[in-house]
C-alpha positions as CSV (number, residue, x, y, z in Angstrom):
1,X,0.0,0.0,0.0
2,X,1.6,3.3,-1.2
3,X,1.1,6.7,0.5
4,X,-1.6,7.8,-2.2
5,X,-3.6,4.6,-1.6
6,X,-3.5,5.1,2.3
7,X,-4.5,8.8,2.1
8,X,-7.5,7.9,0.0
9,X,-8.7,4.9,2.0
10,X,-7.9,6.1,5.7
11,X,-8.1,9.9,5.6
12,X,-10.8,10.2,8.3
13,X,-11.4,8.5,11.6
14,X,-14.9,7.3,10.3
15,X,-13.3,5.5,7.4
16,X,-10.8,3.8,9.5
17,X,-13.5,2.5,11.9
18,X,-15.7,1.4,8.9
19,X,-12.7,-0.6,7.7
20,X,-12.1,-2.2,11.1
21,X,-15.7,-3.1,11.3
22,X,-15.8,-4.7,7.8
23,X,-12.6,-6.8,8.3
24,X,-13.7,-7.9,12.0
25,X,-17.1,-9.1,10.4
26,X,-15.3,-10.9,7.5
27,X,-13.0,-12.8,10.1
28,X,-15.9,-13.5,12.5
29,X,-16.8,-12.0,15.8
30,X,-16.3,-14.5,18.7
31,X,-18.0,-14.0,21.8
32,X,-16.0,-13.8,25.0
33,X,-18.4,-15.1,27.3
34,X,-19.8,-18.2,25.4
35,X,-17.3,-18.5,22.7
36,X,-20.2,-18.3,20.0
37,X,-20.0,-16.5,16.7
38,X,-23.5,-15.6,16.0
39,X,-23.8,-11.8,16.4
40,X,-25.9,-9.0,15.3
41,X,-24.7,-5.3,15.0
42,X,-25.9,-2.5,17.0
43,X,-25.2,0.6,14.8
44,X,-25.9,3.2,17.2
45,X,-23.5,1.8,19.7
46,X,-21.0,0.5,17.2
47,X,-21.1,-2.9,19.0
48,X,-22.1,-6.6,18.2
49,X,-24.5,-8.4,20.6
50,X,-24.4,-12.2,20.9
51,X,-27.6,-13.9,19.9
52,X,-26.8,-16.6,22.7
53,X,-26.1,-14.7,25.8
54,X,-26.6,-11.1,24.8
55,X,-22.8,-10.4,25.7
56,X,-21.6,-7.1,23.6
57,X,-18.3,-6.8,21.8
58,X,-17.0,-3.4,21.1
59,X,-15.2,-2.4,17.8
60,X,-11.9,-2.9,19.3
61,X,-12.6,-5.7,21.8
62,X,-10.3,-8.8,21.2
63,X,-8.0,-6.9,18.9
64,X,-4.6,-5.2,19.3
65,X,-6.5,-2.0,19.7
66,X,-8.4,-3.1,22.6
67,X,-8.5,-0.5,25.6
68,X,-6.7,1.9,23.5
69,X,-7.4,5.7,24.2
70,X,-5.8,6.7,20.8
71,X,-7.8,7.3,17.8
72,X,-8.0,4.4,15.3
73,X,-6.5,6.6,12.4
74,X,-3.5,7.1,14.5
75,X,-3.0,3.3,15.0
76,X,-3.3,2.9,11.2
77,X,-0.9,5.6,10.7
78,X,1.6,4.1,12.8
79,X,1.1,0.7,11.1
80,X,1.7,2.6,7.7
81,X,4.9,4.3,8.8
82,X,6.3,1.2,10.2
83,X,5.6,-0.8,7.1
84,X,6.4,1.9,4.5
85,X,10.3,1.4,4.7
86,X,12.5,-1.7,4.6
87,X,14.1,-0.1,7.6
88,X,12.5,1.1,10.7
89,X,11.5,4.3,12.5
90,X,12.6,5.6,15.8
91,X,10.0,6.2,18.7
92,X,11.1,9.9,18.7
93,X,10.2,10.3,15.0
94,X,7.0,8.4,15.5
95,X,6.1,10.8,18.5
96,X,6.6,13.9,16.0
97,X,4.6,12.1,13.3
98,X,1.6,11.2,15.5
99,X,1.8,14.6,17.5
100,X,2.0,12.5,20.9
101,X,4.0,14.0,23.8
102,X,4.2,11.0,26.0
103,X,7.0,8.6,25.0
104,X,5.9,5.8,26.8
105,X,2.4,5.9,24.8
106,X,4.2,5.6,21.4
107,X,6.7,3.1,22.7
108,X,3.9,0.8,23.9
109,X,2.1,1.4,20.6
110,X,5.3,0.2,18.6
111,X,5.7,-2.8,20.9
112,X,2.2,-3.9,20.1
113,X,2.6,-3.5,16.4
114,X,5.9,-5.6,16.6
115,X,4.0,-8.2,18.5
116,X,1.7,-8.3,15.5
117,X,4.6,-8.9,13.2
118,X,5.9,-11.6,15.3
119,X,2.6,-13.3,15.2
120,X,3.2,-13.8,11.5
121,X,6.7,-14.7,12.1
122,X,5.7,-17.6,14.3
123,X,3.5,-19.1,11.5
124,X,6.9,-19.7,9.4
125,X,8.9,-22.7,10.0
126,X,12.7,-22.2,9.8
127,X,12.7,-25.0,7.2
128,X,14.4,-28.4,6.8
129,X,17.8,-26.8,6.0
130,X,19.1,-23.9,7.8
131,X,22.2,-22.2,9.2
132,X,22.5,-21.4,13.1
133,X,24.7,-19.3,15.1
134,X,24.8,-16.4,17.7
135,X,25.4,-12.8,17.5
136,X,25.7,-10.0,20.0
137,X,23.9,-6.8,19.8
138,X,25.0,-3.6,21.4
139,X,22.4,-2.2,23.8
140,X,22.1,0.9,26.0
141,X,24.8,0.4,28.7
142,X,26.6,-2.6,27.0
143,X,29.3,-0.7,25.4
144,X,31.8,-0.5,28.3
145,X,34.8,-2.8,28.0
146,X,36.2,-4.4,24.8
147,X,35.3,-8.0,25.2
148,X,33.8,-9.4,22.2
149,X,32.0,-12.7,21.3
150,X,30.5,-15.4,23.9
151,X,30.9,-13.9,27.4
152,X,30.4,-10.3,26.4
153,X,27.7,-7.9,28.2
154,X,26.1,-7.4,25.0
155,X,22.6,-9.1,24.3
156,X,22.8,-12.6,22.9
157,X,20.8,-13.5,19.7
158,X,20.2,-16.8,18.2
159,X,19.8,-16.8,14.5
160,X,18.3,-19.3,12.2
161,X,18.5,-19.0,8.6
162,X,16.6,-21.3,6.4
163,X,17.7,-21.8,2.8
164,X,17.1,-23.9,-0.2
165,X,20.1,-25.7,-1.8
166,X,20.7,-24.8,-5.7
167,X,23.5,-25.1,-7.9
168,X,26.9,-24.3,-6.1
169,X,27.8,-21.1,-7.7
170,X,29.2,-18.0,-5.9
171,X,30.3,-17.2,-2.4
172,X,27.1,-18.7,-0.8
173,X,27.7,-22.1,-2.2
174,X,24.1,-22.3,-3.9
175,X,22.3,-21.5,-0.8
176,X,19.1,-19.5,-1.8
177,X,17.9,-17.7,1.3
178,X,14.3,-18.4,2.4
179,X,13.4,-17.2,6.0
180,X,14.9,-15.9,9.1
181,X,14.2,-16.4,12.9
182,X,16.1,-14.3,15.6
183,X,15.6,-14.8,19.2
184,X,17.2,-13.2,22.3
185,X,18.4,-16.0,24.4
186,X,19.7,-15.9,28.2
187,X,23.0,-17.5,27.4
188,X,24.7,-19.9,24.8
189,X,23.7,-23.1,26.8
190,X,22.2,-26.0,24.9
191,X,19.0,-25.7,26.9
192,X,18.6,-22.1,25.7
193,X,19.2,-23.0,22.0
194,X,17.0,-26.0,22.2
195,X,14.1,-23.9,23.4
196,X,14.3,-22.0,20.2
197,X,14.8,-25.0,17.9
198,X,11.9,-26.9,19.6
199,X,9.4,-24.3,18.2
200,X,10.5,-24.2,14.7
201,X,12.5,-27.4,13.7
202,X,12.1,-31.1,13.6
203,X,14.3,-34.2,13.9
204,X,14.5,-34.1,10.1
205,X,16.1,-30.7,9.9
206,X,19.5,-30.2,8.6
207,X,21.3,-27.6,10.6
208,X,24.7,-26.1,9.7
209,X,26.5,-24.5,12.6
210,X,30.0,-24.0,14.1
211,X,31.7,-26.1,16.4
212,X,30.5,-24.5,19.8
213,X,30.0,-27.4,22.4
214,X,26.3,-26.6,23.0
215,X,25.4,-27.9,19.5
216,X,27.2,-31.1,20.0
217,X,25.0,-31.7,23.1
218,X,22.1,-31.3,20.9
219,X,22.9,-34.0,18.5
220,X,20.6,-36.6,20.4
221,X,17.6,-34.5,19.9
222,X,18.6,-33.2,16.3
223,X,20.7,-35.8,14.6
224,X,20.9,-33.6,11.3
225,X,23.4,-31.2,12.9
226,X,26.5,-30.7,10.7
227,X,29.2,-28.7,12.6
228,X,31.7,-26.9,10.7
229,X,35.0,-25.0,11.9
230,X,33.5,-21.6,11.5
231,X,35.5,-19.0,13.2
232,X,37.5,-15.9,12.3
233,X,37.8,-15.0,8.7
234,X,36.1,-18.4,7.3
235,X,32.9,-17.8,9.6
236,X,31.2,-16.0,6.8
237,X,32.0,-18.4,4.2
238,X,30.8,-21.3,6.1
239,X,27.7,-19.8,7.5
240,X,27.0,-17.0,4.9
241,X,23.4,-16.1,5.8
242,X,23.5,-15.8,9.4
243,X,26.2,-13.5,9.2
244,X,24.5,-11.3,6.5
245,X,21.2,-11.1,8.5
246,X,23.3,-10.2,11.6
247,X,25.3,-7.6,9.9
248,X,22.1,-6.1,8.3
249,X,20.3,-5.7,11.7
250,X,23.2,-4.2,13.5
251,X,23.4,-1.6,10.8
252,X,19.7,-0.8,11.2
253,X,20.0,-0.8,14.9
254,X,22.9,1.7,14.7
255,X,21.2,4.0,12.0
256,X,17.8,4.2,13.7
257,X,18.4,4.0,17.3
258,X,22.3,4.4,17.5
259,X,22.6,1.3,19.6
260,X,20.5,2.9,22.5
261,X,17.8,0.2,22.6
262,X,17.2,-1.3,26.1
263,X,18.1,-5.0,26.2
264,X,14.5,-5.9,27.2
265,X,13.4,-4.4,24.1
266,X,15.8,-6.0,21.5
267,X,13.4,-8.7,20.7
268,X,10.5,-6.2,19.5
269,X,13.1,-4.9,17.0
270,X,14.2,-8.3,16.0
271,X,10.5,-9.3,15.3
272,X,10.2,-6.3,13.0
273,X,13.4,-7.0,11.1
274,X,12.4,-10.7,10.6
275,X,8.9,-9.6,9.5
276,X,10.1,-7.3,6.7
277,X,13.1,-9.9,5.6
278,X,10.5,-12.8,5.6
279,X,8.1,-10.7,3.5
280,X,10.7,-9.0,1.4
281,X,8.9,-10.0,-1.9
282,X,5.5,-8.7,-0.7
283,X,6.4,-5.1,0.4
284,X,3.2,-3.6,-0.9
285,X,1.1,-6.1,1.4
286,X,3.0,-5.4,4.5
287,X,0.2,-3.0,5.8
288,X,-2.6,-5.4,4.7
289,X,-0.9,-8.5,6.4
290,X,-0.3,-6.6,9.6
291,X,-4.0,-5.2,9.9
292,X,-5.1,-9.0,9.3
293,X,-2.9,-10.2,12.1
294,X,-3.8,-7.4,14.7
295,X,-7.6,-7.4,14.4
296,X,-8.1,-11.1,14.4
297,X,-10.3,-12.3,17.5
298,X,-7.5,-14.7,18.6
299,X,-5.4,-11.6,19.6
300,X,-5.7,-12.0,23.4
301,X,-4.7,-15.6,23.1
302,X,-1.1,-14.9,21.8
303,X,-0.4,-11.6,23.4
């Protein structure tokens, strides 16, 4: 959705509310009280009433916008600005665009939008063939000291980059990139890594990674692990996609937030980066996909 289409479709609060109503009815209204989906609409109150128990559902109830005090148009504007660029937008810039003075209000708004992006990411499996490795993200207060790699005070991120094997040409050895999954982990233990893998891999998955001892421990659960001596200069050659993805995210993190993101907020930024990378061939649909994800009646179940 380009800026002209957005301006035409959502230029008033009324149009935004009408669109939200139409999309909710298309997905189906589910009653919170009796779990039925047979409702009729009360136009004067802009609510749906359950035919079974008379429980009423508001326009935003059960969606990402539930209990919001902001106009729906500002929500749609925030979604548009966050999906109109391959990069991201800072919280301060969003405050200026939306004309909202409270930093916490805009920060929470953007967190919820990124949760919507993560909801889409969770529907993607990492694939049967993937690369795995860790990277370290500079956050607010973690720049002190010169220690690098495992053991640093920086935030550890586990990366799974799925690929499709093609003719072995070029530096990437025929690996055609598919999807990316990036998760903040507490440490580099096999337990922390397994928690990520259990959610997106199967025993048939072929995982190429480095010689880190935690991966050796996981071979009982994931026999398809292939460990390479990937350190120093040859790391990017052995595991090209995880290094490309980590490098791209770090550049965005530096350019947008200047490495000042709090450690507890890194995962939200990773969710946005993965959403845009996984949907890189559908840029014009980012806004539509995001709206469909956020207004679904199952929002409260995965919040």
